N, C-alpha and C positions, 0 to 999 in steps of 0.2 A: 573345134571340138575340143572340150575338156577332158582331163584325166579321168573324171569320175563319171562320164557318160559313156553309154552304149547305144548306137543308133541303129534302128532297124531300117535298112533303106531298099528300094526296088533296084533290081539289076535286069539285065536282057535275060537271064536264067531263071529268075525267081527272086527272092527275098533274103539279103544277107544281114548278118550283125557287123557292125564296125565300131571300134576296131575289131580286126576279124577274130572269130571265135578259133579255138584251137584247132579244128579240123578244117577250117575255111569252108565251113558248110553252107549249101544253098538251100533254102527251103522253098516248097512248094507254093505255101500260102503266107501271108503276113501275120496271119494268126499263129501259125506254127513258130515263126521267127520270134514273135513277141513273147510267147511262153517260154522259149529257149532263153532269150535275153533276159527275162524276168528271173528265171532261174539262176542265172550267172549274177545278176543284179543283187539279189538277195544276199548271196554268198560273199561277194565283193563290196557290198555296200555302194552300189552304183546307181544313178538314175538312167532310165531307159527313154530314149527319144523317138517316137514312132513316126516315120515319115509317111506321105500319101504316094499314091502311084506317081504323081509328078514331082516327087522329090521334096516338096515342102513339107515343113514340121507341122504335124497333125496334133500330136499330143505327147505330154510328158508323164512317165508313170514312174512310181517308185514302190518300194514293197511297204509302204504304209498299211495299216490294219483296213480291209475293205477294198484297197485298189484293186485286187484282183476280181471282185464280184463282177459277174457278168449278168 
C-alpha cells in the first residue's frame, strides 16, 4: 500500500477505510465507505482504491472532475 492511497476494504463487520480513518469506523455499505474515503482523499490529495467483496481491487478513484458522477 502506497502512502498516497486509501483503500476501501470489506471486513466481517462491514466496510473500512485503510489506513484506518481517525475513528476506525466501520461502514454498513461499500458506498458509504467510498464517500467517506473520497472526502478524506480530496482534502489530503490521496487516491482511493476500492476493493470488491472478495478483497480484489475493483477500481481506483481520484478527486478528478467528473469522477464522483453517478
